[in-house]
C-alpha positions in Angstrom: -27.8 7.5 2.0 -29.5 9.3 4.9 -30.8 12.8 4.7 -28.2 15.5 5.3 -28.0 17.1 8.7 -29.9 20.2 7.7 -32.8 18.0 6.5 -32.3 18.4 2.7 -32.9 15.2 0.7 -32.8 16.7 -2.7 -29.0 16.8 -3.3 -26.0 14.7 -2.3 -23.5 16.3 0.1 -20.2 17.7 -1.2 -17.0 17.1 0.6 -14.5 19.8 1.2 -10.9 18.6 1.7 -9.3 20.8 4.3 -5.8 19.4 3.6 -3.2 20.2 6.3 -5.0 22.9 8.3 -1.9 24.8 9.7 0.1 24.7 6.4 0.8 28.1 5.1 -0.5 28.8 1.6 2.9 30.0 0.6 4.2 26.4 1.1 1.5 24.8 -1.1 3.7 24.8 -4.2 6.6 23.2 -2.3 4.3 20.5 -0.9 3.0 20.0 -4.4 6.5 19.5 -5.8 7.4 17.1 -3.1 4.3 15.0 -3.6 4.8 15.1 -7.4 8.4 13.9 -7.1 7.4 11.1 -4.7 4.5 10.0 -6.9 6.7 9.9 -10.0 9.2 7.7 -8.0 6.4 5.3 -7.1 5.0 5.1 -10.6 8.3 5.0 -12.6 9.9 2.6 -10.1 7.1 0.1 -9.9 6.5 0.3 -13.7 10.2 -0.6 -14.2 9.8 -3.5 -11.8 6.7 -4.7 -13.7 8.3 -4.4 -17.1 11.6 -6.0 -16.0 9.9 -9.1 -14.5 7.6 -9.6 -17.5 10.4 -9.1 -20.0 13.1 -11.2 -18.3 12.5 -14.9 -18.5 14.8 -15.7 -15.6 12.4 -13.8 -13.3 9.4 -15.9 -14.2 9.3 -17.4 -10.7 6.7 -17.3 -7.9 8.7 -14.7 -5.9 8.6 -12.2 -8.7 5.0 -13.0 -9.7 4.0 -11.8 -6.2 6.4 -8.9 -6.5 4.6 -7.5 -9.6 1.3 -7.9 -7.7 2.8 -5.7 -5.0 4.0 -3.2 -7.5 0.6 -3.1 -9.2 -1.1 -2.4 -5.9 1.3 0.5 -5.1 0.6 2.0 -8.6 -3.1 1.7 -8.2 -3.1 3.0 -4.6 -1.0 6.0 -5.6 -3.2 6.9 -8.6 -6.3 6.7 -6.3 -5.2 9.4 -3.9 -2.3 11.4 -5.2 -3.8 13.2 -8.3 -6.5 14.8 -6.1 -3.8 15.8 -3.5 -1.7 17.4 -6.3 -4.8 19.3 -7.5 -5.5 20.4 -4.0 -2.1 22.0 -3.4 -1.5 23.3 -6.9 -5.0 24.5 -7.9 -6.8 24.8 -4.6 -9.3 22.2 -5.9 -10.6 21.1 -2.5 -14.1 19.9 -3.4 -15.0 16.3 -4.0 -18.4 14.9 -5.0 -20.1 12.4 -2.7 -19.7 9.4 -5.0 -16.1 10.3 -5.9 -15.2 10.5 -2.2 -16.6 7.1 -1.4 -15.0 5.5 -4.5 -11.7 6.9 -3.4 -12.2 5.7 0.2 -13.1 2.2 -0.9 -10.2 1.9 -3.4 -7.6 3.3 -1.1 -8.5 1.1 1.9 -9.2 -2.0 -0.3 -5.9 -1.8 -2.1 -3.9 -1.2 1.1 -5.6 -4.2 2.7 -4.7 -6.2 -0.4 -1.1 -5.2 0.1 -1.1 -6.7 3.6 -2.4 -10.0 2.3 0.1 -10.1 -0.6 2.9 -9.6 2.0 1.5 -12.7 3.8 1.6 -14.7 0.5 5.2 -13.5 -0.2 6.2 -14.6 3.3 4.6 -18.0 2.7 6.6 -18.2 -0.6 9.8 -17.6 1.3 8.8 -20.1 4.0 8.3 -22.9 1.4 11.5 -21.9 -0.6 13.7 -22.1 2.5 12.0 -24.8 4.6 10.9 -27.2 1.8 13.2 -26.4 -1.1 12.7 -29.9 -2.7 8.9 -29.6 -2.6 8.9 -26.0 -3.8 8.2 -26.7 -7.5 5.3 -29.0 -6.6 3.8 -26.7 -3.9 4.2 -23.3 -5.7 2.8 -24.1 -9.1 1.5 -21.3 -11.4 -2.1 -22.3 -10.6 -1.4 -22.1 -6.9 0.3 -18.8 -7.2 -2.6 -17.3 -9.2 -5.1 -18.6 -6.6 -3.1 -17.1 -3.7 -2.7 -13.7 -5.4 -6.4 -13.6 -6.4 -7.5 -14.6 -2.8 -5.3 -11.8 -1.4 -6.9 -9.2 -3.7 -10.5 -10.4 -3.3 -10.4 -11.0 0.5 -9.2 -7.5 1.1 -11.5 -5.8 -1.4 -14.5 -7.6 0.2 -13.4 -6.8 3.7 -13.5 -3.0 3.0 -17.1 -3.0 1.8 -19.0 -3.1 5.1 -17.3 -0.1 6.6 -17.6 2.0 3.4 -21.3 1.1 3.0 -22.1 1.9 6.7 -20.3 5.3 6.3 -22.2 5.9 3.0 -25.5 5.8 4.9 -24.4 8.3 7.5 -25.8 11.9 7.5 -23.6 14.8 6.4 -24.0 18.5 5.9 -24.5 19.8 2.4 -20.8 20.7 2.5 -19.0 18.4 4.9 -15.4 19.3 5.9 -12.9 16.4 5.8 -9.7 17.2 7.7 -7.4 15.3 5.4 -5.9 15.5 1.9 -8.1 12.6 0.6 -11.2 10.7 1.6 -9.8 8.6 4.4 -12.5 6.5 6.2 -11.9 7.9 9.7 -11.8 11.5 8.5 -15.1 11.0 6.6 -16.7 9.4 9.7 -15.6 12.4 11.8 -17.1 14.8 9.2 -20.6 13.2 9.7 -23.2 14.6 12.1 -24.5 11.1 12.9 -23.4 9.1 15.9 -19.9 8.0 14.9 -19.3 5.4 17.6 -20.5 2.4 15.6 -18.5 3.4 12.6 -15.3 4.1 14.6 -15.6 0.7 16.3 -16.2 -1.1 12.9 -13.3 0.7 11.4 -11.1 -0.3 14.3 -12.1 -3.9 14.1 -11.4 -4.1 10.4 -8.1 -2.4 10.9 -7.2 -5.0 13.5 -8.1 -7.9 11.1 -6.2 -6.5 8.1 -3.2 -5.4 10.1 -2.6 -7.8 13.0 -3.8 -11.0 11.4 -1.5 -10.6 8.4 1.4 -9.5 10.7 0.9 -12.5 12.9 1.0 -14.8 9.8 4.1 -13.1 8.5 5.9 -13.4 11.8 4.9 -17.0 12.1 6.4 -17.7 8.6 9.6 -16.0 9.6 9.8 -17.8 12.9 9.8 -21.1 11.0 12.3 -19.7 8.5 14.6 -18.6 11.3 14.4 -22.0 12.9 15.2 -23.7 9.6 18.1 -21.3 8.8 19.7 -21.8 12.2 19.9 -25.5 11.5 22.1 -24.9 8.5 25.7 -25.6 9.5 27.6 -23.5 7.0 27.7 -19.7 7.3 27.5 -19.4 3.5 24.4 -21.4 3.5 22.7 -19.3 6.2 23.7 -16.1 4.4 22.2 -17.4 1.1 19.0 -18.5 2.8 18.5 -15.1 4.4 19.3 -13.3 1.1 16.3 -15.0 -0.5 13.8 -13.0 1.6 15.8 -9.9 2.7 14.0 -7.5 0.3 10.6 -8.8 1.4 11.6 -8.5 5.1 12.5 -4.8 4.5 9.2 -4.2 2.7 7.3 -5.8 5.6 9.2 -3.6 8.0 8.4 -0.5 5.9 4.7 -1.3 5.6 4.1 -1.9 9.3 6.3 0.9 10.4 4.2 3.3 8.4 1.1 1.9 9.9 2.6 2.3 13.4 3.5 5.9 12.7 -0.1 6.6 11.5 -1.6 4.8 14.6 0.7 6.7 17.1 -0.1 10.0 15.4 -3.8 9.3 15.7 -3.7 8.0 19.3 -1.2 10.4 20.7 -2.1 13.8 22.1 -0.9 15.6 19.0 -2.3 18.3 16.7 -4.6 17.4 13.8 -1.7 18.2 11.4 0.3 15.3 12.8 -2.6 13.0 12.5 -3.0 13.8 8.8 0.8 13.6 8.1 1.0 10.3 9.9 -1.6 8.8 7.6 0.1 10.3 4.6 3.4 8.6 5.5 1.5 5.3 5.0 -0.2 6.5 1.8 2.9 7.9 0.0 6.2 7.2 1.8 5.7 3.4 2.1 5.2 2.8 -1.6 8.2 5.0 -2.4 10.4 2.9 -0.1 8.9 -0.3 -1.5 10.0 0.6 -5.0 13.5 1.7 -3.9 14.0 -1.5 -1.8 13.0 -3.8 -4.7 15.0 -1.9 -7.3 18.2 -1.5 -5.2 18.3 -4.4 -2.8 17.0 -7.2 -5.1 20.0 -8.1 -7.3 18.0 -10.0 -9.9 15.5 -7.1 -10.4 18.3 -4.6 -10.4 20.1 -6.5 -13.1 16.9 -6.9 -15.2 16.1 -3.1 -14.9 19.7 -2.3 -15.9 19.4 -4.7 -18.9 16.2 -2.9 -20.1 17.3 0.7 -19.4 20.9 0.4 -20.5 20.9 -2.3 -23.3 24.4 -3.4 -24.3 25.5 -2.5 -27.8 25.8 -5.8 -29.7 28.8 -4.4 -31.7 30.7 -3.9 -28.5 29.5 -6.9 -26.5 32.4 -9.2 -27.3 36.0 -9.0 -26.4 38.2 -6.8 -28.6 
């Protein structure tokens, strides 16, 4: 870490999270309750998905193995940022230590990058299931699935290291003001008194890699899926093929829509409040929608959750 801007080398900087600058203090409790409700939806929803997939033998398939990876990522990402946000709005706890800020930054961006790559792996699973159904058991073995999931996690977690390390070595005031509700990379870079151009460029390049490359691979998979489905003569067969990946397609749409909202809010000539809220849509709203989509749209998961939460009374399970 470089010296702080005022020349002191004896102590690490402390970060002050400004939150949403124009938000009235009288609305803090309302925002806290909204974030608390959304975070509970994320945690409870994804935990139900995890438990139902693990407990239900009929869901021990590659598709659902990747789904529980996605759920785990949403849980971890939420617990990385939301507790501090809740503390900020309820208790006014706006300070974050230097090490805590960079740990939060690394985990948030690393986990979100992992989600992009897991979505690519899920798209590939759909592609093999629809385009090569006879070869599916041979191609998508448990070992292959584990290797694909591990590669998605590790690649993304490694990609996030350079930008975080470079930012770690920037100079900051003893109390650096971050205009955000958590330690976002760009917000931390803008809080530095060093030259931010190299960091902004590096962050942009990494964002392009972890956003557009996975999106291109997902679209490529679905282009092949669409071509294969259109060759199916029966309407029922086409409908069944599309239903295999409908939930995943909705999750992909949600994920990239939230990224687009954050990007437009940042690039457009809008107030700082809109920049922050645009980023928070990606941080909170996307995981909420993921959980709801997978619980309500996926019939197998929905049935497994119902079986766990509302077990049938064995004395009344048979016919009278």
